[in-house]
N, C-alpha and C positions, 0 to 999 in steps of 0.2 A: 123885516122878520129876522130877529136875532138868531133863531135856530138855524135858518139856512146859511146865514153868514158864518156861523160857527162850523157848519158842515164844510163849507169851502175852505175855511181856514185850516180845519183839521186835515182835509185831503192835501192841502198845500204843504202843511207841516210834515205829513207822512211822505209826500213826494220829495221834499227837501231833506228828509232824514237820511242818515248814513246807510240804512238798510235798503233804501230805494235805489241806491247805486251799487251795482255789483262790480267790484274791481277785477281786472284781468291782469294776471302776471304771467308772461310767457316763460318764466324760469321756474315755475312751480315744480316741473318734473325733475329738474336737476337737484332741487332741494329735497325731493322725496315727499311733498305735501299733496293732499287731495285737491282735486279741482274746485270743490265747493267748501273748502275749509273756512272761508270768510263768512259764509251764510249760515253756519251752525252755531253762531254765538247766541247768547241769551237775549230775548226780546226786551227792549226798554223804550220808554216814551221820552219824548223831548221835554224841555222845560216849559214850553207853551201849552202842553196838554193839560196842565193843572188849571189854567184860566178857563179853558173850555169846560172842564168838569165842574168848576164852581158855578158857571153860568147855567149849565144844564141842571144842576141840583136846585137852583133857585126857581126855575119855571115849573108850573103845575103839570102833573102827569095825568093824562086821561086815556082811557082805553075803551074801546068798543069792540063788538064781535066782528063787525065787518073789517075794521081797521086791523083788528088782530089777525083775521084771516088773511087780509091783504098783506099785512106785515109778515104773517107766517108764510104766505106764498112767496113774498119777496125774499125772505130769509133763505128759503131753500135755493132760490136762484143764486143768491150770493154764495150760499154754501156750495152750490155746484160750481160756481165760478172759481172759488178758492182752490178746490182740489186740482183744477186744470193746471195751474202752474206747478203743482206737485207732480202731476203725471208728466208734464213737460220736463220738469227737473229730473224725474226718473229716467226719461228717455235720454236726456242729455247726459245723465250720469252713466248710463250704459254705453253711450258713444264715447265718453271721455276716456275709456280704456284704450282707445286708439290715439296715438300720439299726434296725428295730423288733423283732428276734427275739433279742436278746442275752440277755435274762432267761430265756427259755424254754430255750435251749440249756444254760445253766449249771445250771439245775434238773435237766435230763435227765442230765447228766454226774454230778452229785452222787448222784442216785438209783441210777444204774448202778454206781458204785463201792461204794455202801452194800450193794447186793445181793451183789456179788462177795465183799465182806468178810464178810457174814453167812454165806454158803454155806461159805466157807473155815473159819469158826469152827465151824459145825455138823458138817462132815465130819471134818476131821482137823486140829485146831489144831497138833498136833505136826509133822505132815507139812508143813504150810504154813510152819511156822517153820523146819523143816529145809531146805525148798526155798529159802526166802529166805536162810538163813544159808549153806547148802552144798547143792549138788545131789546129794551122795552121803552124805546122813545115814543112819545105821544103822537097821535095822528095830527096831520097838518090841517085837515078839513073836518067838518062836522059829519057825524054818522048818519044823519037824517037827510042829507042833501042828495037828491037824485042826480043832480049834475055831477056832484063829487063822486058819487058811486060810478056813474058812467065814465067819468074821466079816469077814475082809478082802474076801472076794468080795461079801458083802452090802453091805459099805461101798462097794465099787466100784460095784455096781449102783445103790445108793441115790444115790451121787454122780452117776452118769450120768443117772438119772431127774431128780434135782434140777437137774442142769445143763440137761437138755432142757426141763424146765418153765421154768427161768429164761430159757433162750434164747427159748422161745415167748412167755413173758410180756414179755420184753424187746423181741422183734420186734413184738408187738402194741402195746406201749406206744410203740415207736419209730414204728410206722405212724400210731398215733393222734396222736403228737406232730408227725409230718410233715404229717398232714392239718390239725392245728390250726395249724401254722406256715404252711401254704399258705393256709388261710382267713384267718389273721391278715394274711399278706402281701397277699392279694387285697383284704381290707378296707382295709388301710393304703394299698394302691395306689389303690383307689377314692376313699378319703378324700383321698389326694394329688391325684388328678385333680380331685375336687370343689374342693379347696383351690386348685389351679391355675386351675380355671374361675372360682372365686370371685375370685381375684386378677385374672384377666383381665377379669372383669366389672367389678370395682372399678376396674381401670385404664381400661377403656372408659368407665365412668361418670365417672371423673375427667377422662378426655380429653374426653368429651362436655360435661361441665360447664365444663371449661376452654375448649373451643371455643365453647360457648354464651356464656360470659363474654366471650370475645374477640369473638364476633359482636355481643353487646350493646355492648361497648366500641367496636367498629367502627361499629355503627349510631349510637351516641351521638356518636362522633367525626364521622361523616358528617353527622349532624344538626347538630352544633355548627358544622361547616364550612359546611353549607347555610345555617344561620342567619347565620353570619358573612358568607357570600356575599350572602345576601339583604340583610343590613344594609349591606354594602358597595355593593350595587346601589342600595339605597334612598338611601344617602348620595351615590352617584355621580349618581343621578337628580336628587336635590335640588340637587347641585352643578351639574349640567348645566342644570337649570332656572334656577338663579341666574345661571350664565354666559350662558345664552341671553337671560335677561331683561336682563342687563347689556349683552350685545351688541346686543339690540334697542333698549335705551335709548340706547346709543352711536350706533347707526345712525339712530335717530329724531332724536337731537340733531344728528348729522351731516347728516341729510336736512333738518332744520329750518334748520340753518346754510346748507346749500347752497341751500335754497329761499329763505332770506332774501337770500343773495348774488344768486341769480338774479332774485328780485323787485327787489332793489336795482339790479342792472344794467339790468333791464328798465325800472324807473322812470327810471334815468339816461338810457337810450336814448330813452325817451318824452319826457323833459324836453328832451333835445337836439333831438329831432324837433319838439317844440312850439316851442322857441326858433327853430329854423330856419324852421318854417312861419310863425311870427309875424313874423320878420324879412322873409320873402318877402312876406307880406301887407302888412307895413308899407311895403315898396317900392311896392306897388300904390297906397298912399295918398299917395305923394309927389306934389306938384303937377306935377313934371316929367313924370311918367308918365301923367297924367290929361288930357293935351292933347286926346285923341280922345274923351273922354267928354262934352265940351261942358257940363261942370258949372260953376256959378258959382264964382269964386275964394274967396269966403267959406266956402262949403260944403266946398271942398277943404281949406282951412286947418284947419277944425274937425276934419275926419276925420284929417288928418295929426297934429294935436296929440294927439288921443286915442290914436292908434296908437303914438306915441312913449311915452306914459304906460304903455301895456300892455307895451311892450318893456322898459321900465325895471323893471316888476314881475317879469317873467320873468328878467331879468338879475340881479336881487337874489337870487332863488331859486338861480340857477346859481352865484352867487358863494359861497353857503353850502356848496355841494358841491365846491368847488375844493380843499379840504383832504383829499380822499380819502374822505369820508363819502358815503353814498348818500342821495339825497333821501328825505324822509319822506312819509307819505301826505298830510299837511297841505300840504307844499310842492307835491306833485303836484296837489292840489286847487286851490291858488292858480294854478298854471301852466295847468291845464285851464280854469279859469274865465276867465283872461285870453285863452286861445286861443278859447274860445267867444264871448267878447265881441268879439275881433278879427274872427272869422268873421262875427258878426252885423253888425259895422261895415262889413265888406267887402260883405256881402250887401245891406245897406241902401244903400250907395253904388252897388252894381251895379244894384239895383232902380231907384234914381233915375236912374242913367245909362241903364238900359234903357228907362225911360219916355221920356227925351229922345231916345234912339236910335230907339225905336219910332215916335215921332212923326215923326222925320226920315225913317225908312225908309218909313213909310206915304206920306209925301209923294213919296218917290222911286218907290215902287211905282205910285202913281197916275200918275206921269209916265211910268214904263216901260210900264204897261198901255196908256196912250194911244198910246205909240210903237209897241208891238207890234200894236195893232189896225190901225194905219195900215200897218205892214209886212205883216200878214197879208192885208189887202185887196189889197195890191200883189202878193203871192205867188199868191193865188188867181187873180187876173187873169192872171198869168204862166203858171200851170199850165194854165188853160183854153186859153190861146193855144198852149202847147206841146202839149197833148193834141190840139187841133184840127189843129195842124200835123203832128203824128206820124200822126194818122189819115189825113190827106190824103196824106202821104208813103207810108204803108203801102198805101193804096188805089192809089197810083200804081205801087208796086212789086209788088203782088199779095200781100202778107203779111197775117197775121191777128194780132189782139191776144188772142184766146181760142180755145179748142178748138171743134171742131164741136159742133153741138147734140146729135147722137147720142152723141158721146163724153161730153159733160157729163151726159146723161141716164143713161148707163151708170155714170158715176162716182157720181152721186147715188143710184142704186139700190144700189150696193155699200155706200155709207156708211149708207143706211137699213137694209139687211140686217144690217150689223155692229152698229148701235145696237139693233135689235130683239133680236139674239142676246145682247148684253150685258144687256139688260133682262130677258130670259127666265131668266137664272140669278142674278137679284138676291138671291133668298133664300139660295142657296148661297154667293154671294160675300160676303154679310154675315150670317154665322151667329150665332145667339143662344145655342146650347148648345155644350158642349165637344166632343161627339161629331161634330157637323156641321163644326165648325171643324177638327177633326183629319182628317176625311175630305177637306175642301177642300185642306188642305196636302198630303195624300198624293196626291190627283189632280193637283195642280199640279206636284208633284215628278215624278210618273210621266209628265207631258206635256212638261216642260221639260228634264229631265236627259238623255234620249236625244238631243235636238237639240243640247244643249251638248257632247255627246261626239263630234259630227261634226267632223272636222278634215281638213286636206289630205292627211294620211297615214293616213286611216282604212282604206282598202282593203277587205279582206274583212269588216270590222266593219259596213259600211254595210247589208248585208242583215240582219244581226242587229238593228241599230237600227230598220230599216224594219219588220221583223216585229213588234217590240215596240210600235211606234206603231200598226201596223195592228190588232194584238190589242186595244189600248186603245180605239181608235175603233170596233171591232166589238163592244164590250161584253164581251170575255173577260177572264179574270183575268191580270194581269201582276204581276211581283214588282218592287217598288221600295223600296229601303232595307231589304231583308230582310222586307218585308210584302207580302201579296197585296192588290191593289186592283182595282176594276172600276168602269166608268161606270154599270153597272146598279145600284150600291148607292144611287144617288140619282136621282130623276127628272130633275134638271137637270144630271146629271153629264156627259152627252155634249156638250151645248151649252157647258158650262164648259171641258171639255177641248179642244174644237175651237177656241174663241176663244183660249185660252192658248197652244195649239200654233201657231196662225197668228201670234200676236203674237211668239212666240219665234223663229220663222223669220225674220221681218222684223228683229227685234233682232239676230240673228246676222249678217244682211247689214249692218246699221248699225254693228256693232262688229267682228266677226271678219273679215268680207270687207274692211271699210275698212282694217284693219291688215294682212291677208294676202290679197292679191287671188286667190291660187290656191285659197283655201277656198271660192270661189263655186261651183265645179263640184260637189264632193261634197254641199254643202248643197242646191244646186238639183236634183240628181238625186233625192235623197230627197224633197224637196218636190214634185217632179213626180210621183213614184210615189204619194205620199199624195193629191195632187190628182186623180190619175187614178182611184183607188179611192174617194175621198171628196171629191166636188166641192164640198161645203159648206165644207170646210177651204180649198180653193183660192180660193173667193170671199172668205173672211175674210182670206186672205193678201193678196189684191189690195186689199181695203179698208184694211187696216193700212198697206200700202205706199203707197197714194195719200194717206192721212192724214199720214204722216210725210214723204213725198216727192211733193208734188203734180206734180212735173215728170215723174213716171212715167206721167201720164195721157195726154198732157202738158196741164197746166192752170196758168195764171197767175192766181190768185185776185185779183180787184180789191178795193181798199179801199172798204168801204161807209161811208156816213155814220154818224157816232157810234161807230165801232169804234176802241178805243184802239190806240195804236201798238204796244204790246207784244203785244196779242192778234193784231194783223195780222201781226206778225213770227212768231208761233207758227204762224199759218195758212200762211205761206210756208215753214215747215220749220225755222226757227231755234229754238235752245234759249235760253229767257229765264228767268233766276232773279233773286234779289235783287241779285246783283252786276252784272246787266245782260245784254245779249245776247252770245252767244258770238261768237268771232272768225270772220272769213270763211274762213280756212284750215280750221278745224275743221268748219264748216258744209259746205264743198265736199268734205271727206274723207268725211263721213257720207253725203251725197247720192251720191257716187261709189260707195261700197260697196253701197247699195241698188239703184242702176241696174245695177251689175255682176251682182248676184244676179238681178234681173229679166231681164236679157239671157240669163243662163245658164238660167233656168227656161224661157224661150221656146224655146231651142235643144235642150235635153236632155229625154230620156224615161227612165223607169225601165227598165233593161235586162232585168229578170226578169218584166216584164208580158206581156200578150197581144200588144200592138202591132198588133192588127187594126183598131181604130177610129182616129179622128183624135186628135191630141194635145189634151189639155185646154186648152192655151193655146199654140198653135203659132206657126209663123213668120209667119203672116199678121198676128198682133198686133205682131210686131216690125217688119214693113214699115209697118204703120199708124202705130206710134209714131214711127218714123224720118221718115215723110213729113210727119206733122203737126208734128213738132218743127222740121223744115226750113221749113215754111210759116208758122210763127209768128214774131212779132217777136223777134229774139235779145235775151237779157239778158246784161249784162256778166258775165264769168267763168262763169256758170252754164251757158249753152247750149253753149259750146265744151267745157267740162269733161265734161258728161254725154254729148255726142256722141262725144268721144274714148273714154270708158270703154265705151260701148255697142259701138262699132266694134272696140275692142281685144279685148273678150270674144268677139265674132263671129269675128275673125281667128284668135284662139287656138283656137277650136273647130274651124274648118274648115282 
């Protein structure tokens, strides 16, 4: 049968054609080509297909309804078989997007084509060839043969069964391949992830190692820099030490030079001073200046000659320094030796002259003593005559030379009481321990400071001052200098405070009232109030007043035999020190201040007291003082001044 042979030849030709073999290139992805790029070329027939077509065109073509239906049935079968590779190709095309599934897809396509070709060979090789060559190939058997019909039917059923089995096997195989592709893709994806993680880990490790290396290099660089800095600091320290040493050495040299200059100038000044002193001393050795020494001429000439020699020695030393150089220590030694010798020479001459002068002076003193003795006898006789005449004159005028006996007795009693009071606090006044000394100072401040605060403009402060003094004398606590103090802290505290308070009142009259006459009234009113409550203080005030101003008694103390003149002047109230007795104006000023204070105390009373009893030292004492003062022999300047002050205070009061 030529048709069947043609069919097999056709299939063999198709199988051996280039399209029947799908090439696989593993480098298609690197070139950027599609995986099925070789299968998309235009379809062409081989050179042997022309012979087959000529043989087919020469054979008669017969058609029947049954063969047509059978051929129609078989055509769909083939038509159904043809798309299968397309679907498989589509599936493979979808999978080809993954880089690692190319080999699996190609194997699947080759197996599918092999199955289709095997089925076609088993069923009907002639029909396949006729379908390929021509869609209307003639039937191989007669249309009227029942056996042919049965055979054709069986063939059709067998083809359908084989087709179904092939489809089922293909579907199972396709599913298995898809699962395998999915597993492979998943595995490859996991491997890709692990690879990416490994690469990231490697990158992190490289980055960490690089960072560690950079940190090490940074630390090493910092270490090197620190080391360089330390070396630089060490070098700077050494350099600074050297510079400081050099500067100290320079300063030391400069100081030595300055000290040398200072010492040189000092030696030069001393040398000039020595030369000047030697020249002055040499002038004293000149015979022309020694006329009053009464020395022999030979002695004066020897002194002068030696003085000139010493001056020549010093002049020689000075001449060496005239060129601008400072004198050396040896030069100063020579000059000082010359000065000492000159001084010894002068001292020797003065001693000799002093001996001569002393002898002469002794003679003069003996002569003066004899003369004074004679004059003293004359003065004593004159004083006796003057006293006798004054006494006679006073008796003729009715005046007295001294106070009345009762007044003098009262005066002595006050002085004895004051002396006993001063003796009673001798232990407190001369403390041996620091605590007693501190208490003494605090009590003295508490007694004297309030009196010092009394002034002419005190006004409302007088009562506060009086209350503070009253509390102190009553043994209560008072605050002085920020500290509390009381006379009860020491057994002799009250006597000490009373004595110092009375002394301060009199001193205020001696100083404050003497300078400001109007201050007599506030001081006197406080003193009267204290006197009224504490009579002991009033007696001490009178004792201090009579001791400093005996004219307040009034009393003119006579000069006793053997009493020095300075002591007698102190008894009269004068201030006597090393420079001598004070002036008359200062004396009258102090006496005036104390008499004004006494006159004010006689007239005033403390306004806040009871005023029921008599005044502690009232107006009767004022009249007594005034009467006795007028009945006594007047003293130059003193009597008139004190009477004026006493009467002026009385006039101002009334």
